[in-house]
C-alpha positions in Angstrom: 103.2 54.6 86.2 100.1 56.3 84.5 98.6 59.6 84.8 95.4 60.7 83.9 94.8 64.8 84.1 92.1 66.9 84.3 91.9 70.5 84.3 89.0 71.2 87.0 89.6 75.2 86.7 92.2 77.4 84.7 94.5 77.3 88.0 93.6 73.7 89.3 94.6 70.0 88.3 93.4 66.9 89.2 95.7 63.8 88.9 94.8 60.4 89.2 98.2 58.6 89.2 98.6 54.5 89.2 101.6 53.3 89.8 103.3 49.8 87.8 104.1 47.0 90.2 107.8 47.2 89.2 107.9 50.9 90.4 106.4 49.8 93.9 109.1 47.0 94.3 111.7 49.8 93.8 110.2 52.0 96.3 109.6 49.0 98.4 113.3 48.1 98.6 114.1 51.7 99.3 112.1 52.2 102.2 113.2 49.1 103.6 116.7 50.4 103.9 115.4 53.5 106.0 115.1 50.4 109.1 118.4 49.2 108.8 119.7 51.2 111.5 116.5 50.9 113.2 115.9 46.7 112.9 118.3 44.6 115.2 118.3 40.7 113.4 119.9 38.2 115.5 123.0 36.8 114.0 123.8 40.4 112.0 125.6 43.3 112.7 123.7 46.5 113.0 123.0 48.0 109.4 124.4 44.5 108.1 121.2 42.4 107.6 119.5 41.4 104.3 116.8 43.7 103.4 114.7 40.0 103.3 115.6 39.5 107.0 114.5 43.1 108.1 111.3 43.2 106.5 110.0 40.1 108.5 111.8 42.0 112.0 110.0 45.4 111.2 106.8 46.8 112.2 104.3 45.8 109.5 102.1 48.9 110.1 105.1 51.4 110.5 106.4 49.6 107.7 103.3 50.1 104.8 102.7 53.8 106.4 106.2 55.1 105.5 106.3 53.0 102.3 102.6 54.7 101.5 104.3 58.3 102.0 107.2 57.7 100.2 105.5 56.2 97.4 103.2 59.6 96.9 105.6 61.8 97.3 108.2 59.9 94.8 105.3 59.3 92.2 103.8 62.8 92.7 106.9 64.7 91.8 107.5 62.5 88.8 104.2 62.7 87.6 104.1 66.8 87.9 107.3 66.9 86.1 106.4 64.8 83.6 102.9 66.7 83.3 104.7 70.4 83.4 102.9 71.5 86.0 103.8 74.1 88.4 102.2 73.7 91.6 101.5 76.3 93.8 100.6 75.0 97.3 100.6 71.6 98.8 98.1 69.1 97.2 95.4 67.3 98.7 95.7 63.6 98.1 93.1 60.9 98.1 94.5 57.1 98.3 91.7 55.2 96.1 93.4 51.7 96.1 95.8 50.6 97.8 97.7 46.9 98.0 100.9 46.7 100.1 103.9 46.8 97.7 101.8 45.6 94.6 99.3 48.2 93.5 98.7 51.9 94.0 96.0 54.7 92.8 95.7 57.9 94.3 94.4 61.2 93.0 95.7 64.9 93.8 94.0 68.2 93.5 96.9 70.7 93.2 96.5 74.4 93.0 98.9 75.6 89.7 99.9 78.4 87.8 97.4 79.2 85.1 98.4 79.7 81.6 100.3 83.1 81.3 99.6 84.4 77.4 102.5 86.8 76.4 102.2 89.6 74.0 104.7 90.1 71.6 106.8 91.5 73.7 109.7 91.7 71.3 108.1 94.3 69.3 107.4 96.5 72.2 109.5 99.7 72.0 109.9 102.5 74.8 112.8 105.5 74.6 114.2 106.0 78.4 113.4 109.7 79.7 116.1 112.1 78.8 117.6 113.5 81.8 119.1 116.9 82.4 121.0 118.9 85.3 120.7 122.3 85.2 122.7 124.8 87.3 119.4 125.2 89.7 119.6 121.9 90.3 123.3 122.6 91.7 122.5 125.1 93.7 119.7 123.8 94.9 121.8 120.8 96.9 124.6 123.8 97.3 121.3 125.6 99.0 120.8 122.5 101.2 124.5 121.8 101.8 124.5 125.6 103.2 121.4 124.8 105.5 123.0 121.6 107.1 126.3 123.4 107.4 124.7 126.3 109.1 125.4 127.5 112.4 122.6 128.1 114.8 122.1 131.0 117.2 119.7 131.2 120.0 118.0 134.5 119.8 115.8 136.6 122.1 113.6 138.0 119.4 110.4 137.2 117.4 110.6 134.5 114.7 111.5 135.7 111.4 111.5 134.4 107.8 114.6 132.0 107.3 114.3 131.2 111.2 115.1 127.6 112.9 112.1 127.9 115.5 111.5 124.6 117.7 107.6 124.1 118.5 105.2 122.1 120.2 101.7 121.7 118.5 98.5 119.8 118.1 95.8 119.8 116.0 92.2 118.9 116.4 89.5 118.8 114.2 85.9 120.3 114.2 85.0 118.1 116.9 87.9 118.9 118.9 89.5 115.7 118.6 93.2 115.1 117.9 94.1 114.4 114.5 96.3 111.5 113.8 100.0 112.9 113.0 98.8 116.6 113.3 101.3 116.8 116.5 104.6 117.3 117.9 107.0 117.9 120.6 110.5 120.2 120.3 109.8 119.9 116.7 112.1 121.9 114.8 111.1 123.8 111.6 112.8 126.3 109.1 110.2 129.2 108.6 110.1 129.5 104.8 110.7 125.8 104.0 107.5 124.9 103.2 107.4 121.9 104.7 104.4 122.3 106.6 100.9 123.0 104.8 100.3 126.0 103.7 99.9 129.1 106.2 101.1 127.2 108.8 104.5 128.4 108.7 103.3 131.9 108.1 101.0 131.9 111.8 104.3 131.0 113.2 106.6 134.3 112.4 106.3 136.9 114.5 105.9 134.0 117.5 108.3 134.6 120.3 109.7 132.1 123.1 107.1 131.1 125.5 104.2 132.2 123.1 101.2 130.4 122.3 98.7 130.9 119.4 95.7 129.1 118.1 94.5 129.4 114.4 92.6 127.0 112.1 93.8 125.9 108.3 92.3 124.0 105.7 94.2 120.9 104.4 94.8 120.8 100.3 92.4 119.1 98.5 95.2 117.1 96.9 96.7 116.3 100.2 98.3 112.7 100.7 96.4 111.4 103.5 92.8 111.8 102.0 90.8 111.7 105.4 92.5 114.8 105.8 92.0 116.6 102.2 90.2 119.6 102.1 89.4 119.2 106.1 90.0 122.1 108.4 92.2 121.6 111.3 92.8 123.6 114.3 96.2 123.8 115.8 97.8 125.0 119.0 101.1 126.0 118.4 104.2 127.0 121.6 107.2 128.3 120.7 110.1 126.7 122.6 113.2 128.2 120.8 114.4 130.7 118.4 117.4 130.4 116.2 119.0 132.5 113.7 120.4 130.7 110.8 123.8 132.0 109.6 124.4 129.9 106.5 128.3 129.8 105.7 129.3 131.6 102.0 129.9 128.9 99.2 133.5 129.1 99.2 136.9 126.9 98.9 136.6 126.6 103.0 132.7 125.9 102.3 133.7 123.0 99.6 136.2 121.4 102.3 133.9 121.2 105.4 131.1 119.5 102.9 133.5 116.9 101.8 137.2 116.0 100.2 137.5 118.8 98.2 139.7 121.4 97.4 137.8 124.3 95.6 133.9 125.0 95.4 134.1 124.0 91.8 135.5 120.6 92.6 132.3 120.3 94.7 130.0 121.7 92.2 131.3 119.0 89.7 130.9 116.3 92.1 127.6 117.2 92.7 126.4 117.3 89.3 127.7 113.8 88.6 126.2 112.4 91.7 122.6 114.1 90.6 123.2 112.8 87.1 123.6 109.3 88.4 121.0 109.5 90.7 118.6 110.9 87.7 119.8 107.8 85.6 119.6 105.4 88.0 115.7 106.4 88.6 115.2 106.9 84.8 116.3 103.2 84.2 114.1 102.0 87.2 111.1 103.8 85.7 111.7 102.9 82.2 111.8 99.0 83.6 108.8 99.1 85.4 106.7 100.9 82.7 108.0 98.2 80.3 107.0 95.4 82.4 103.7 97.4 83.2 103.5 97.4 79.8 103.5 93.9 78.7 101.5 92.8 81.8 98.9 95.0 80.8 98.7 93.3 77.2 99.1 89.7 78.8 96.3 87.5 80.0 96.4 85.2 83.2 94.4 83.5 86.0 95.7 84.2 89.3 95.7 81.2 92.0 93.9 82.6 94.9 96.5 81.0 97.0 99.3 82.9 95.4 96.8 86.5 95.9 96.5 85.7 99.6 100.3 84.9 100.1 101.1 88.3 98.3 98.1 90.3 100.4 100.1 88.9 103.5 103.4 90.2 102.7 102.0 93.9 101.4 100.2 94.0 104.7 103.3 93.0 106.6 105.4 95.7 104.8 102.7 98.6 105.3 102.1 97.9 108.7 105.7 97.9 109.7 105.9 101.1 107.7 103.2 102.4 109.7 104.9 101.5 112.6 108.2 103.2 111.6 106.1 106.4 111.2 104.7 106.2 115.0 101.2 106.0 114.1 99.3 102.7 115.0 97.3 100.7 112.4 93.9 102.1 113.4 95.4 105.5 113.1 96.6 105.3 109.4 92.8 103.5 108.6 91.4 106.3 110.1 93.7 108.8 108.1 92.9 106.9 104.8 89.1 107.1 105.8 88.8 103.3 105.2 87.6 100.5 107.3 90.2 97.4 107.3 88.1 95.8 104.8 88.0 98.5 102.5 91.3 98.9 102.3 92.1 95.3 101.5 89.6 95.4 98.7 90.5 98.8 97.5 94.0 99.2 97.7 95.8 96.0 98.7 94.1 93.6 96.9 94.4 95.2 93.5 98.3 96.1 94.3 99.0 92.6 95.4 97.4 91.3 92.3 99.4 93.9 90.1 102.8 92.8 91.4 101.9 89.0 91.1 101.0 89.7 87.8 104.2 90.9 86.7 106.1 88.5 88.8 104.4 85.6 86.6 104.9 87.6 83.5 108.7 87.7 84.2 108.9 84.2 85.0 107.3 83.3 81.9 109.3 85.6 80.1 112.8 84.2 81.6 111.3 80.6 80.7 110.7 81.3 77.2 114.0 83.2 76.7 115.4 80.5 78.6 117.3 82.7 81.3 119.2 81.0 84.1 121.5 81.6 86.7 124.7 80.2 86.8 126.1 78.6 89.9 129.2 81.0 89.2 127.1 84.4 88.9 124.9 83.4 92.2 128.6 82.6 94.1 130.1 85.9 92.9 127.1 87.9 94.3 127.0 85.9 97.4 130.9 87.3 97.8 129.8 91.0 97.3 126.6 90.8 99.4 129.5 89.2 102.4 131.6 91.7 102.0 129.0 94.6 102.4 126.8 92.7 105.3 129.8 91.9 107.3 128.3 91.0 111.2 127.7 88.0 112.2 124.0 87.6 112.1 124.0 88.9 108.7 126.6 86.8 107.7 124.4 83.9 109.2 121.7 84.8 107.4 123.4 84.8 103.7 124.4 81.3 104.4 120.8 80.2 105.0 119.7 77.9 101.9 116.6 80.2 101.4 118.3 83.5 101.2 120.5 82.0 98.6 117.3 80.7 96.7 116.0 84.5 96.9 119.3 85.9 95.7 119.3 84.0 93.0 115.7 84.3 92.0 116.7 88.3 92.1 119.5 87.6 89.9 117.0 85.9 87.5 114.8 88.7 87.6 117.4 91.1 87.1 118.6 89.0 83.8 115.1 89.0 82.9 114.4 92.8 82.7 117.5 93.4 81.1 116.8 91.5 78.3 113.1 93.2 78.2 115.2 96.3 78.0 117.2 95.1 75.2 114.2 94.5 73.1 112.5 97.7 73.8 115.9 100.1 72.9 
């Protein structure tokens, strides 16, 4: 087999592949073997006729079609392996010459992962963020537990700071149009918790059951939903229930209600350990993300458009699912962001998708340079752990799928590669 290679761009390669007659003869016999069970030859039991006899009895058009498909696929796979090419899409194939079973030449155009040029990542150092758990951190968790375990008693009086008040509310803009996400029914709110925008809870203090109140507030300029930032919204609130919140004392009895603890001291020690563990986990993930970002920023690569498109599609699918979970339509979300779908794709989604793809290619390149692999034993251990975690029949079936095993193997490879980067950075 001869292969002529032309790099038509940083992410596209053209190959002209010419097969030898010996290769074609080997492939011819292989394809004839496919017909053994399909062709009946007089005087021979099914599947026992010699290939020479089968060739005389096959439909020649069908035989040549299958032979050509087999030959192109087989030779293409050999060629990309020999040329160390990483295709990212199905190839476009053009047959240039075909003389049945003696001569074959075809051209292949395929999108590829372009060259990834890495910085000297082994010398890139970055220290981890030091974590510190204070008494206030522990007290904040205790306070949250007190609120969760608090007794809530209906009261017939005006709402006070610290009460839980149930409200129906809706918000409209200056034109009187409903504001997406600024409405709710039978919604509980603890006055003084500052869970709503500044000024909202202050307006509810002093209201009684059945009372309705209308007031206008300006959303903060740094509000998460850009379309609402610095905007005036007029709320109409109706109180449906007022409850006094009676928080329990922090003692041994409280500790026993909160979990398997005999004393309040044990509870606080456990909280400290948990907060410490959570912060360490967050610090580790942030450290890894910053390292990858640092290496990616100093790397150069050309991104195949087909991979960018796949990443955009995946990003959009995840985003739309999250939006739906939040009870919003896609159009409501776009309106809240103050962008059309085209603008959102261009300004937000595509840059994020490209950043994800760049990081993925950088990690793949480092894994190759470091010769990092996943052994069958490592994969099997992870599979058994996952099967023990997810015991329902549907998840067990999902874990048995080859594509799931492939995804999990890729995840392990990424984890090992990140661990190697962290090792160099320490």
